[in-house]
matplotlib code that plots the C-alpha trace (Angstrom):
import matplotlib.pyplot as plt

x = [13.4, 14.6, 15.3, 13.2, 13.7, 11.8, 11.4, 9.5, 7.1, 6.6, 5.2, 1.4, -0.1, -1.9, 1.3, 3.1, 0.6, 1.8, 5.4, 6.4, 6.1, 9.5, 8.2, 9.5, 13.2, 14.2, 17.5, 18.8, 17.3, 20.8, 21.4, 18.0, 17.3, 20.4, 18.7, 15.4, 16.1, 13.8, 13.8, 12.7, 15.3, 13.9, 12.9, 15.1, 13.3, 13.6, 12.1, 9.2, 8.5, 8.6, 6.3, 3.8, 3.8, 2.2, -1.1, -3.8, -5.7, -9.1, -12.1, -13.9, -14.6, -11.2, -11.3, -8.1, -9.7, -12.9, -10.9, -8.8, -10.4, -9.0, -10.1, -6.7, -6.7, -4.2, -4.6, -3.6, -0.7, 0.5, 0.4, 2.4, 5.0, 5.3, 6.2, 8.7, 6.5, 7.1, 6.3, 3.0, 2.2, 2.9, 0.5, -2.2, -1.8, -1.8, -5.1, -6.8, -4.3, -2.6, 0.2, 0.8, 4.4, 3.0, 0.1, 2.3, 4.3, 1.8, -1.6, -2.4, -2.4, -3.1, -6.5, -7.2, -5.9, -3.4, -5.7, -8.4, -6.1, -7.6, -4.2, -5.1, -7.2, -4.5, -1.2, 0.7, -1.0, 0.7, 2.6, 0.5, 1.7, 5.5, 4.9, 2.9, 5.7, 8.4, 6.9, 6.2, 9.7, 11.1, 9.1, 10.4, 14.0, 14.0, 11.8, 10.5, 6.9, 5.2, 1.7, -0.2, -1.6, -4.9, -5.7, -6.3, -9.9, -9.2, -10.7, -8.9, -9.4, -8.1, -7.2, -7.0, -4.5, -1.5, -2.0, -3.1, -6.6, -5.4, -2.5, -4.8, -7.4, -4.7, -3.3, -6.7, -7.7, -4.5, -5.1, -8.5, -6.9, -7.7, -5.2, -4.6, -3.2, -2.7, -2.7, -1.3, -0.6, 2.8, 6.0, 6.2, 3.6, 2.5, 0.4, 0.3, 2.7, 5.4, 4.7, 3.0, 4.4, 8.1, 10.8, 11.7, 8.1, 7.6, 10.8, 10.3, 11.8, 8.8, 6.4, 8.6, 9.0, 5.3, 5.2, 7.9, 5.8, 2.8, 4.9, 6.3, 2.7, 2.0, 0.4, 1.3, 1.9, 1.3, 2.8, 2.2, -1.2, -3.9, -7.2, -9.8, -7.4, -5.0, -7.6, -11.2, -12.9, -14.8, -11.5, -10.4, -13.7, -13.3, -9.8, -11.1, -11.1, -14.3, -14.2, -12.5, -11.6, -11.0, -8.7, -7.5, -7.4, -7.8, -4.9, -6.1, -4.8, -7.4, -6.7, -6.3, -7.5, -5.6, -3.9, -0.4, -1.0, 0.6, 3.9, 7.2, 7.8, 4.2, 3.9, 1.1, 1.8, 1.5, 4.3, 6.5, 6.3, 6.6, 9.8, 11.1, 10.1, 12.5, 16.2, 15.8, 14.7, 13.4, 10.7, 9.4, 7.1, 9.2, 7.9, 8.7, 12.3, 14.8, 14.3, 13.0, 15.2, 13.2, 15.5, 15.9, 12.3, 9.4, 5.8, 3.5, -0.3, -2.6, -3.0, -3.2, -0.6, 0.4, 1.3, 3.5, 5.2, 5.9, 7.3, 9.7, 10.7, 11.5, 13.8, 15.7, 16.0, 18.1, 15.5, 16.4, 13.0, 10.0, 6.5, 3.1, 0.2, -3.1, -6.4, -7.8, -6.2, -4.1, -7.2, -9.0, -6.0, -6.9, -3.3, -1.7, -0.2, 2.8, 3.8, 3.5, 5.7, 8.4, 8.1, 8.5, 11.5, 13.1, 12.5, 9.1, 7.2, 3.4, 1.3, -2.3, -5.4, -3.6, -5.1, -2.9, -4.8, -2.1, 1.2, 3.6, 6.5, 10.0, 12.0, 12.9, 9.2, 9.4, 7.5, 8.9, 6.1, 2.7, 0.1, -2.0, -4.9, -5.4, -8.5, -10.8, -13.1, -16.8, -19.8, -19.3, -19.5, -21.0, -18.0, -18.6, -15.4, -15.7, -15.5, -12.5, -13.6, -11.2, -10.3, -10.7, -7.4, -5.2, -3.1, 0.5, 3.4, 5.2, 8.5, 8.8, 11.0, 8.6, 5.0, 3.6, -0.2, -1.2, -5.0, -6.3, -7.3, -10.2, -11.1, -9.9, -13.2, -11.6, -12.4, -16.0, -16.5, -15.3, -17.1, -20.7, -23.3, -20.7, -22.4, -20.3, -21.0, -19.2, -16.9, -16.0, -16.1, -17.4, -20.7, -20.0, -21.5, -19.6, -19.4, -18.8, -17.5, -20.1, -20.8, -23.6, -21.7, -22.0, -18.6, -17.0, -16.1, -14.4, -12.9, -10.5, -10.1, -11.8, -15.0, -14.6, -12.6, -9.2, -8.8, -6.2, -4.0, -5.7, -9.2, -8.2, -6.6, -9.7, -11.9, -9.6, -10.0, -13.8, -14.1, -11.9, -14.3, -17.2, -15.4, -14.6, -18.3, -19.3, -16.9, -18.2, -21.7, -23.1, -24.8]
y = [11.8, 12.8, 16.5, 18.5, 22.2, 24.1, 27.0, 24.7, 23.6, 27.3, 27.9, 28.1, 24.6, 25.9, 27.5, 24.2, 22.5, 24.7, 23.4, 20.9, 17.3, 15.5, 12.8, 9.2, 8.9, 6.0, 4.6, 5.7, 3.9, 2.9, 1.1, -0.3, -2.1, -4.3, -6.1, -7.0, -5.1, -2.4, 0.7, 3.0, 4.8, 4.8, 8.1, 9.5, 10.3, 14.0, 13.6, 11.6, 14.3, 17.1, 15.3, 14.4, 18.0, 19.0, 17.3, 19.9, 17.3, 17.5, 17.2, 13.8, 12.1, 12.8, 12.0, 9.9, 7.7, 7.3, 6.3, 3.8, 0.3, -0.4, 3.0, 3.6, 6.7, 8.5, 12.1, 10.8, 8.9, 12.0, 14.0, 11.4, 11.1, 14.9, 14.8, 12.0, 9.5, 6.8, 3.8, 5.2, 6.0, 2.3, 1.2, 3.4, 1.5, -1.9, -1.2, -1.5, -3.2, -6.6, -5.7, -2.0, -2.5, -4.2, -1.9, 1.2, -0.1, -1.7, 0.1, 2.4, 5.4, 7.8, 6.2, 5.8, 7.8, 10.0, 10.6, 11.8, 14.2, 17.7, 19.0, 17.4, 20.4, 23.0, 21.5, 18.2, 15.5, 14.1, 10.9, 8.7, 5.3, 5.8, 7.2, 4.1, 1.9, 4.1, 3.9, 0.2, -0.5, 1.7, -0.3, -3.6, -2.4, -0.8, -2.8, -5.7, -6.8, -9.4, -10.7, -11.2, -14.7, -15.0, -17.6, -20.9, -21.7, -25.3, -24.5, -25.2, -23.2, -24.2, -21.4, -22.2, -19.8, -18.1, -14.8, -11.4, -12.6, -15.8, -14.2, -11.4, -13.9, -15.9, -12.9, -12.0, -15.6, -16.3, -13.3, -14.7, -17.8, -20.2, -22.7, -21.8, -23.9, -22.4, -24.7, -23.5, -25.0, -23.2, -24.1, -20.7, -18.5, -15.1, -15.9, -13.0, -11.0, -13.7, -15.1, -12.2, -8.9, -8.4, -7.9, -4.4, -3.3, -5.4, -6.8, -10.4, -9.7, -7.6, -10.5, -13.1, -10.9, -10.8, -14.6, -15.1, -13.1, -15.3, -18.4, -17.1, -16.6, -20.3, -20.3, -23.5, -23.7, -26.8, -26.1, -27.7, -28.9, -28.1, -27.9, -29.2, -31.8, -33.1, -32.6, -31.3, -28.9, -31.9, -33.5, -30.5, -30.5, -34.3, -33.7, -31.7, -28.1, -26.4, -23.7, -23.1, -19.8, -19.8, -17.1, -18.6, -15.6, -15.9, -17.7, -18.6, -16.4, -15.0, -16.3, -14.3, -17.2, -16.1, -18.4, -19.3, -18.6, -21.9, -21.2, -21.4, -17.8, -17.0, -17.0, -16.3, -13.6, -15.9, -18.2, -15.3, -13.4, -16.6, -17.5, -13.9, -13.6, -15.5, -16.1, -19.3, -21.9, -24.2, -21.8, -21.9, -24.6, -27.4, -26.7, -23.0, -22.8, -20.7, -17.3, -17.2, -16.4, -13.6, -12.6, -9.0, -8.0, -8.5, -7.6, -7.5, -7.6, -5.9, -2.7, -3.5, -3.5, -7.0, -5.7, -3.0, -5.6, -7.8, -4.9, -3.9, -7.6, -8.1, -5.1, -6.7, -9.9, -8.1, -7.4, -4.4, -3.5, -3.8, -2.8, -2.8, -3.5, -2.3, -2.2, 1.0, 4.3, 5.1, 6.8, 3.4, 1.5, -0.1, -0.1, 2.5, 5.6, 5.5, 2.0, 3.1, 6.2, 3.9, 1.5, 4.4, 5.8, 2.3, 2.2, 0.6, 1.8, 1.8, 1.2, 2.0, 1.1, -2.1, -5.6, -8.7, -11.2, -13.8, -15.1, -16.0, -18.4, -18.0, -20.8, -22.3, -22.7, -20.0, -16.8, -14.2, -11.8, -10.6, -9.6, -6.7, -4.5, -0.8, -0.1, 2.9, 3.4, 2.9, 3.0, 2.1, -1.6, -3.2, -2.0, 1.6, 1.8, 2.5, -0.6, -1.1, -1.6, -3.0, -0.7, -2.7, -3.1, -1.8, -5.0, -4.5, -6.5, -6.2, -8.2, -10.1, -12.9, -13.2, -12.3, -12.1, -12.3, -10.1, -10.0, -10.4, -13.4, -15.8, -17.8, -21.4, -23.5, -26.6, -25.9, -24.9, -27.9, -30.3, -28.8, -29.9, -27.2, -24.4, -21.8, -20.2, -17.9, -16.2, -19.2, -20.1, -17.1, -18.1, -16.6, -15.0, -12.4, -9.1, -8.3, -11.7, -13.9, -16.5, -18.9, -21.4, -24.0, -23.6, -23.1, -22.2, -18.6, -16.9, -13.6, -11.8, -12.1, -15.6, -13.8, -10.4, -11.2, -9.5, -6.6, -5.1, -6.5, -4.2, -5.3, -8.9, -8.1, -6.3, -9.3, -11.7, -9.6, -9.3, -13.1, -13.7, -11.7, -13.7, -17.0, -16.1, -15.4, -18.7, -20.7, -19.0, -20.1, -17.0, -17.1]
z = [27.1, 23.6, 23.0, 20.7, 19.8, 22.4, 20.0, 17.7, 20.4, 21.3, 17.9, 17.8, 17.0, 13.9, 12.7, 13.2, 11.0, 8.2, 8.5, 5.8, 6.7, 7.1, 4.7, 4.7, 3.9, 1.7, 0.6, -2.8, -5.8, -6.9, -3.6, -2.9, -6.2, -5.6, -2.7, -1.0, 2.2, 3.7, 1.5, 4.4, 6.6, 10.2, 11.8, 14.6, 17.9, 17.2, 13.7, 15.2, 17.8, 15.2, 12.8, 15.6, 16.8, 13.5, 14.6, 15.6, 17.7, 16.1, 18.4, 18.6, 16.4, 14.8, 11.0, 11.2, 14.0, 12.0, 8.8, 10.7, 10.5, 13.9, 15.3, 16.8, 19.1, 16.8, 18.3, 21.8, 20.3, 18.4, 21.7, 23.5, 20.7, 20.6, 24.3, 23.8, 25.6, 22.9, 25.2, 26.2, 22.6, 21.7, 24.5, 22.8, 19.5, 21.2, 22.8, 19.4, 17.1, 17.4, 14.9, 14.8, 13.6, 10.5, 9.9, 10.3, 7.3, 4.9, 5.4, 2.5, 4.9, 2.0, 1.7, 5.4, 8.4, 6.7, 3.8, 6.2, 8.1, 8.2, 7.0, 3.6, 2.6, 3.0, 4.1, 4.1, 6.3, 9.3, 8.6, 10.9, 9.6, 9.9, 13.4, 14.4, 13.2, 14.9, 18.4, 18.3, 17.0, 19.7, 22.3, 21.1, 21.0, 24.4, 26.7, 24.6, 24.0, 26.1, 25.6, 28.9, 29.3, 31.1, 33.7, 32.0, 31.2, 30.1, 26.7, 23.4, 20.1, 16.7, 14.3, 10.6, 8.9, 10.4, 8.6, 10.1, 11.0, 12.7, 14.5, 15.8, 16.9, 18.7, 20.5, 22.0, 22.9, 24.7, 26.9, 27.7, 29.0, 26.2, 24.7, 21.0, 18.1, 14.7, 11.6, 8.3, 4.9, 4.7, 6.5, 8.4, 10.0, 8.7, 5.7, 3.3, 5.5, 5.0, 1.6, -0.2, 0.8, -0.2, 2.4, 1.0, 2.0, 5.2, 6.7, 7.7, 11.1, 11.9, 11.2, 13.0, 16.0, 16.4, 16.0, 18.6, 21.1, 20.4, 20.8, 24.1, 25.3, 24.5, 21.0, 19.2, 15.4, 13.2, 9.8, 6.4, 7.4, 4.8, 6.6, 4.1, 2.7, 5.4, 8.1, 8.2, 10.5, 11.9, 12.7, 14.7, 16.7, 17.3, 18.5, 21.4, 20.2, 21.4, 18.8, 15.4, 13.7, 10.0, 8.7, 5.5, 3.3, -0.5, -2.2, -5.7, -8.5, -10.8, -14.3, -17.5, -19.8, -22.9, -25.4, -24.3, -20.6, -19.8, -21.6, -19.6, -18.5, -17.7, -13.9, -11.4, -8.9, -5.9, -6.9, -8.1, -4.8, -2.7, -4.5, -3.9, -0.3, 1.9, 2.0, 4.1, 1.5, 4.2, 5.0, 1.4, 0.1, -1.5, -5.0, -4.8, -3.7, -5.6, -7.1, -10.6, -13.6, -15.2, -18.1, -19.1, -20.0, -17.6, -18.0, -15.0, -15.8, -13.3, -11.3, -7.6, -4.9, -5.9, -9.3, -7.7, -5.5, -8.6, -10.6, -7.8, -7.2, -10.9, -10.8, -7.9, -9.8, -12.4, -15.1, -17.3, -18.7, -16.5, -17.8, -16.1, -18.5, -17.2, -19.1, -17.6, -16.8, -13.7, -12.2, -11.9, -10.5, -7.1, -5.8, -3.6, -5.2, -2.9, -4.1, -7.7, -7.1, -5.6, -8.5, -11.0, -9.1, -9.4, -13.2, -13.8, -16.9, -17.1, -20.2, -19.6, -21.6, -22.6, -22.6, -23.2, -25.4, -26.4, -25.2, -28.0, -27.6, -29.2, -30.9, -27.5, -26.6, -23.8, -23.8, -26.1, -26.9, -25.7, -28.2, -26.8, -27.7, -27.1, -25.0, -24.4, -21.4, -21.9, -19.5, -15.8, -14.9, -11.7, -9.7, -10.7, -12.7, -16.5, -18.5, -20.8, -24.4, -27.1, -30.0, -33.2, -35.2, -32.4, -31.9, -31.0, -29.5, -26.2, -26.0, -22.7, -21.3, -18.3, -17.7, -14.2, -13.8, -10.9, -11.6, -8.1, -5.9, -5.5, -2.5, -2.2, -2.3, -0.8, 2.9, 2.2, -0.1, 2.6, 5.6, 5.9, 6.6, 6.3, 4.1, 1.3, -1.6, -4.5, -5.5, -1.9, 0.4, 3.8, 5.0, 8.4, 10.7, 10.1, 13.8, 15.4, 12.6, 13.5, 10.6, 9.9, 11.9, 15.7, 17.2, 13.8, 13.2, 10.3, 9.3, 7.0, 3.2, 3.2, 4.2, 2.6, -0.5, -1.0, 1.4, 3.8, 6.5, 9.0, 8.1, 8.5, 11.8, 13.1, 12.0, 13.9, 17.1, 16.7, 16.3, 19.3, 21.5, 20.1, 20.6, 24.2, 24.8, 23.1, 25.2, 28.3, 27.5, 25.8, 22.5]

ax = plt.figure().add_subplot(projection="3d")
ax.plot(x, y, z, "-o")
ax.set_aspect("equal")
plt.show()
């Protein structure tokens, strides 16, 4: 068992809560912007114990558990980490989460478990996410992770989409004894985790380790198969699959629809991040291989986590001047504060209340300038956020060699359009029961961003687990 200062443990628990958090250590800015490697320096066992010992173990229902979409038993995990029982703590997380090593890294903890910590009122909250990642990494490195396989039922399930929802659904179904095959349009599994979240934020080894565990348990993967075009849901059912889970996410970039948005040098966030995501070109779609040449000046348009990922990726591609253009103020930004802090540390500049209205080419026909308008906030819109209103006569120019449009995502309507009797709404989102994932088609279930719209890895993972339980009941003859 790792050693921890006995004098520290002897301090009254409430007094320990007052000790400063160790915070997350990161590599120096000078070093980390030169590569796409993980920016976080892993905790030592002693640091993990000391941080976990700051938890005061709130009575049920603990705010952190209530705020976690997976309802991880965080207080119990903190107690075990404090005692140095890291493997037991990892087991706690795996009871409710199919990918704790991922969620511990990419969940916006400041908005969820960590942000609900009772320390938030007076002291620094406990670093719940990094501790979750620490113990699950420790488990894999010391004893390995193995998915138990249930006794075969003879039933087959097809999963459409190898992202967090699909992988979580597969993990649960294979434990129930069902044969599982995952179909995905991309060459490699992982979905958003592989092709959307940069390596410096979520190392690809973390995703591929989870995939290797699923493969070892018997999950099959069929890559580069676009369900809705190459094969239909009906084809899968005709092929002998008794149930289908759809976890396709939302992969269509929201457009800006401004003059010049088709100029060379204007890129959508999806293509930009995919081309930055993997060293092995064979794992990239054939039309998106090779990192983009962004020039010296890059403008990223948008305010979510995708915008932060694009800003930080552009810095690593060698851009000298990186600017985020956002039409509201920072207060209205949907992305996580921590990612913005890292982006600022690395050199990103933010221009708020700024709306691009036209992309202007240079003599070579490529993007050279972006015409923008200053904005002011008016009355709230349907989302509850104050509506940005243009200020007349406020036009100004931002020089840019590359513009990346990170405006959010829409659902891909192809699967819904080519699946008879599958109810969809809002431009292609699948209508599904929130608790079971059941759709209007018997035997077809759905969950994740393709049902909710753009959301979190953890919410997609939870949806996949819920649907797996419902699919198991369906295959066993229950309604």
